[in-house]
C-alpha positions as CSV (number, residue, x, y, z in Angstrom):
1,M,-9.3,8.9,-15.7
2,H,-7.0,5.8,-15.9
3,T,-8.7,2.5,-16.5
4,V,-7.6,-0.1,-13.9
5,W,-9.7,-3.1,-15.1
6,K,-11.9,-4.0,-18.1
7,G,-14.4,-6.8,-18.2
8,S,-18.1,-7.3,-17.6
9,I,-20.5,-7.6,-14.8
10,S,-23.8,-9.5,-15.0
11,F,-27.0,-10.0,-13.1
12,G,-29.4,-12.7,-14.3
13,L,-29.3,-12.7,-18.1
14,V,-28.1,-9.0,-18.3
15,N,-24.4,-8.6,-19.2
16,I,-22.7,-5.2,-18.9
17,P,-19.3,-4.5,-20.4
18,V,-17.6,-2.1,-17.9
19,K,-14.4,-0.3,-17.1
20,L,-13.2,0.4,-13.5
21,H,-11.6,3.7,-12.5
22,T,-10.1,4.3,-9.0
23,A,-12.5,6.5,-7.1
24,T,-10.2,7.7,-4.4
25,E,-6.5,8.8,-4.2
26,N,-4.0,9.0,-1.4
27,K,-2.8,12.6,-1.1
28,D,-0.3,12.0,1.7
29,I,2.9,14.0,1.2
30,K,5.7,11.6,0.6
31,L,9.0,12.4,2.3
32,R,12.3,10.9,1.1
33,Q,15.1,9.7,3.3
34,L,18.5,11.3,2.8
35,H,22.0,10.7,4.1
36,K,22.5,13.4,6.6
37,E,26.1,14.0,5.6
38,C,25.7,14.4,1.8
39,H,21.9,14.5,1.3
40,T,21.9,11.6,-1.2
41,P,18.6,9.7,-1.3
42,I,18.8,6.3,0.6
43,N,17.9,3.2,-1.5
44,T,16.5,0.0,-0.1
45,V,18.9,-2.9,-0.6
46,K,17.6,-6.5,-0.4
47,V,20.0,-8.6,1.7
48,C,19.9,-12.3,2.5
49,E,20.1,-12.7,6.2
50,G,21.7,-16.2,5.8
51,C,24.4,-15.3,3.3
52,K,24.8,-11.7,4.3
53,K,24.8,-10.8,0.5
54,E,22.8,-8.4,-1.6
55,V,20.2,-10.4,-3.6
56,K,19.0,-9.5,-7.1
57,S,15.4,-9.7,-8.2
58,E,16.0,-12.7,-10.4
59,D,17.3,-14.6,-7.4
60,I,14.2,-14.2,-5.3
61,V,11.3,-16.8,-5.2
62,K,7.9,-16.6,-3.6
63,A,7.0,-18.9,-0.7
64,Y,4.4,-19.4,2.0
65,E,5.6,-19.8,5.6
66,Y,3.4,-22.4,7.1
67,S,5.4,-22.6,10.3
68,K,8.5,-21.0,11.7
69,N,11.3,-21.1,9.1
70,K,9.4,-23.8,7.1
71,F,8.2,-22.7,3.6
72,V,6.3,-24.0,0.6
73,V,8.0,-22.5,-2.5
74,L,5.6,-21.4,-5.4
75,D,7.1,-20.7,-8.8
76,D,5.9,-18.0,-11.2
77,E,4.3,-20.6,-13.6
78,E,2.1,-22.1,-10.9
79,L,0.9,-18.6,-9.8
80,E,0.4,-17.5,-13.3
81,K,-1.8,-20.5,-14.0
82,L,-4.0,-19.8,-11.1
83,K,-4.2,-16.1,-12.2
84,K,-5.4,-17.0,-15.7
85,E,-7.9,-19.6,-14.5
86,N,-9.5,-17.1,-12.2
87,E,-9.5,-14.2,-14.7
88,D,-11.6,-16.4,-17.1
89,K,-14.5,-16.5,-14.5
90,A,-17.5,-14.2,-15.2
91,V,-18.1,-11.4,-12.8
92,E,-21.6,-12.0,-11.5
93,I,-23.9,-10.2,-9.0
94,I,-24.9,-13.1,-6.8
95,D,-27.2,-11.3,-4.3
96,F,-29.0,-8.1,-3.7
97,V,-29.1,-6.7,-0.1
98,K,-29.7,-3.4,1.7
99,L,-26.6,-1.1,2.1
100,E,-27.3,-0.6,5.9
101,E,-27.0,-4.4,6.4
102,I,-23.3,-4.2,5.7
103,D,-21.1,-2.7,8.5
104,P,-18.5,-0.1,7.2
105,I,-15.7,-2.3,8.7
106,Y,-16.1,-4.6,5.6
107,F,-15.5,-1.8,3.1
108,D,-12.0,-1.6,1.4
109,R,-11.6,0.4,-1.9
110,S,-13.9,2.2,-4.2
111,Y,-14.0,2.2,-8.0
112,Y,-16.2,4.1,-10.4
113,M,-17.8,1.9,-13.0
114,A,-18.2,3.2,-16.6
115,P,-20.0,1.4,-19.4
116,D,-17.7,0.0,-22.1
117,S,-18.6,-0.1,-25.8
118,G,-22.2,-1.1,-26.2
119,G,-22.9,-1.2,-22.5
120,G,-24.7,2.0,-22.0
121,K,-28.3,0.7,-22.1
122,A,-27.6,-2.2,-19.7
123,Y,-25.7,0.1,-17.4
124,S,-28.6,2.5,-17.2
125,L,-31.0,-0.4,-16.6
126,L,-29.0,-1.7,-13.6
127,R,-28.6,1.9,-12.2
128,K,-32.3,2.5,-12.4
129,A,-33.2,-0.9,-10.9
130,L,-30.8,-0.4,-8.0
131,S,-32.2,3.2,-7.4
132,E,-35.8,2.1,-7.5
133,S,-35.3,-1.0,-5.3
134,G,-33.0,0.7,-2.7
135,K,-30.8,-2.3,-2.9
136,I,-27.1,-2.9,-3.7
137,G,-25.6,-5.9,-5.6
138,V,-23.1,-8.3,-4.0
139,A,-20.6,-9.7,-6.6
140,R,-17.3,-11.5,-7.0
141,I,-14.5,-10.0,-9.1
142,I,-10.9,-10.7,-9.9
143,I,-8.6,-7.7,-9.6
144,R,-4.8,-8.1,-10.1
145,S,-5.1,-11.9,-9.7
146,K,-6.8,-11.6,-6.3
147,E,-10.4,-12.6,-5.9
148,Q,-12.5,-9.9,-4.3
149,L,-15.9,-9.7,-2.8
150,A,-17.6,-6.5,-3.9
151,V,-20.8,-4.5,-3.8
152,V,-22.3,-2.5,-6.6
153,R,-24.3,0.6,-5.8
154,V,-25.4,4.0,-7.2
155,Y,-23.5,7.1,-6.3
156,K,-24.5,10.4,-7.9
157,E,-25.8,8.8,-11.1
158,T,-22.7,6.6,-11.4
159,L,-22.4,2.9,-10.5
160,V,-19.7,2.4,-7.9
161,M,-18.1,-0.8,-7.0
162,E,-16.8,-1.2,-3.5
163,T,-14.5,-4.1,-2.7
164,I,-15.2,-5.5,0.7
165,H,-13.4,-7.9,3.0
166,F,-14.4,-11.5,3.3
167,P,-15.7,-12.4,6.7
168,D,-12.6,-14.3,7.7
169,E,-10.5,-11.2,7.0
170,V,-12.3,-9.1,9.7
171,R,-10.8,-9.9,13.1
172,S,-13.1,-10.9,15.9
173,V,-13.9,-8.2,18.4
174,V,-13.2,-10.8,21.1
175,E,-9.5,-10.3,20.3
176,V,-9.6,-6.6,21.3
177,P,-8.0,-6.1,24.7
178,N,-9.2,-4.1,27.7
179,I,-12.8,-3.7,26.6
180,P,-14.8,-2.7,29.7
181,S,-17.8,-4.9,30.6
182,E,-21.3,-3.4,30.8
183,E,-21.3,-0.9,33.6
184,A,-24.1,1.2,35.1
185,V,-24.1,4.7,33.6
186,V,-25.2,7.6,35.7
187,K,-28.3,9.1,34.1
188,K,-27.1,12.7,34.5
189,E,-23.9,11.9,32.7
190,L,-25.8,10.1,29.9
191,D,-28.2,13.0,29.5
192,T,-25.3,15.5,29.2
193,A,-23.6,13.3,26.6
194,L,-26.8,13.0,24.6
195,L,-27.3,16.8,24.8
196,L,-23.7,17.3,23.5
197,I,-24.4,14.9,20.6
198,D,-27.6,16.7,19.8
199,Q,-25.8,20.1,19.7
200,L,-23.1,18.8,17.4
201,T,-25.5,16.9,15.1
202,T,-25.5,18.3,11.5
203,I,-25.8,17.3,7.9
204,F,-22.7,15.7,6.6
205,E,-20.9,18.0,4.2
206,P,-17.6,16.5,3.0
207,G,-16.3,19.8,1.7
208,K,-15.9,21.3,5.1
209,Y,-13.4,18.7,6.3
210,N,-9.7,18.8,5.3
211,D,-6.4,17.3,6.2
212,E,-5.0,20.0,8.5
213,Y,-1.6,18.2,9.0
214,R,-1.1,17.9,5.2
215,T,-1.9,21.6,4.7
216,E,0.4,22.8,7.4
217,L,3.2,20.5,6.3
218,M,2.9,21.8,2.7
219,E,3.0,25.4,4.1
220,L,6.2,24.6,6.0
221,I,7.8,23.1,2.9
222,N,6.9,26.2,0.8
223,E,8.2,28.5,3.5
224,K,11.6,26.7,3.5
225,K,11.7,26.8,-0.3
226,A,10.9,30.5,-0.4
227,A,13.7,31.1,2.2
228,N,16.1,29.1,0.0
229,N,16.5,26.6,2.9
230,I,17.1,23.7,0.6
231,V,19.9,21.1,0.1
232,T,21.1,19.4,-3.1
233,A,22.2,15.8,-3.3
234,R,25.8,15.3,-4.0
235,D,26.5,14.1,-7.5
236,K,27.3,10.4,-7.5
237,Q,30.3,11.1,-9.6
238,N,31.8,13.1,-6.8
239,I,31.2,10.4,-4.2
240,T,33.1,7.7,-6.0
241,P,36.5,9.5,-6.1
242,N,36.3,10.1,-2.4
243,N,35.7,6.5,-1.7
244,V,38.6,5.5,-4.0
245,T,40.8,8.1,-2.2
246,D,39.9,6.6,1.1
247,L,40.6,3.1,-0.1
248,M,44.0,4.2,-1.6
249,S,44.9,5.9,1.6
250,A,44.2,2.7,3.5
251,L,46.2,0.6,1.1
252,Q,49.1,3.1,1.2
253,A,49.1,3.1,4.9
254,S,49.2,-0.7,4.9
255,L,52.1,-0.7,2.5
256,D,54.0,1.8,4.6
257,K,53.4,-0.3,7.7
258,T,54.8,-3.3,5.9
259,K,57.9,-1.5,4.7
260,L,58.7,-0.4,8.2
261,K,58.8,-4.0,9.4
262,K,60.9,-5.4,6.5
263,P,64.3,-3.8,7.4
264,S,64.2,-5.2,10.9
265,R,63.7,-8.7,9.6
266,K,66.6,-8.3,7.1
267,K,68.9,-6.9,9.9
268,T,68.1,-9.9,12.1
269,S,68.8,-12.3,9.2
270,K,72.3,-10.7,8.6
271,V,73.3,-11.0,12.2
272,K,72.4,-14.7,12.2
273,T,74.5,-15.3,9.0
274,S,77.7,-13.7,10.4
């Protein structure tokens, strides 16, 4: 399992060297965009809207737009300095809380935590302490130069770190449009809804749920492959001559058009001379 971060996490005087491994993965089927005519993959080109020119990576700078079309430019050295200063900070569990006190809307990404060299004993201590107390730890951590708020909890004998959103990153429910105000609910309708919930209530078993769209899409792709219903991108070497041919045809047509006009101008000139 690939290590995405190495460092240490501490609570009180206990310091635990750890490694983080991504706990989840996105299994969406990625579809490429092709040119309908020749089935060549389409590439994204960065174009400056002001100059109408393609821009290379080395000609791009980062900036913060503080108002419409007004920017504060930040160079790489300034950003790198902030990154290094933040990475030097210790990762520390600052509070212990109950898991049910945190609404799921705050949760972002999950990482498995594994003890690094010499960290096994302290790792086991924290795992046991969290299990016995029924609490989770709230910590701050820097991942890819971004400061994250996180919680540390036990999941199947493994410490898991969940990055969570800061409070100002969660939008207020007041901004949600068309929420109905409190209305009187007919008791018969409520009893029926509660009965339905009761009938559908079960123990959560993750294995019985699957992505039906992804499964059906993969089946469709495999059927098309089996039926040899496939296309092949045209070789780039075959595209260039066609473009050159088109260009030469256009140039030749322009020359021919020019030659047709020249005799008439010479004839007019001779008449004037005589």
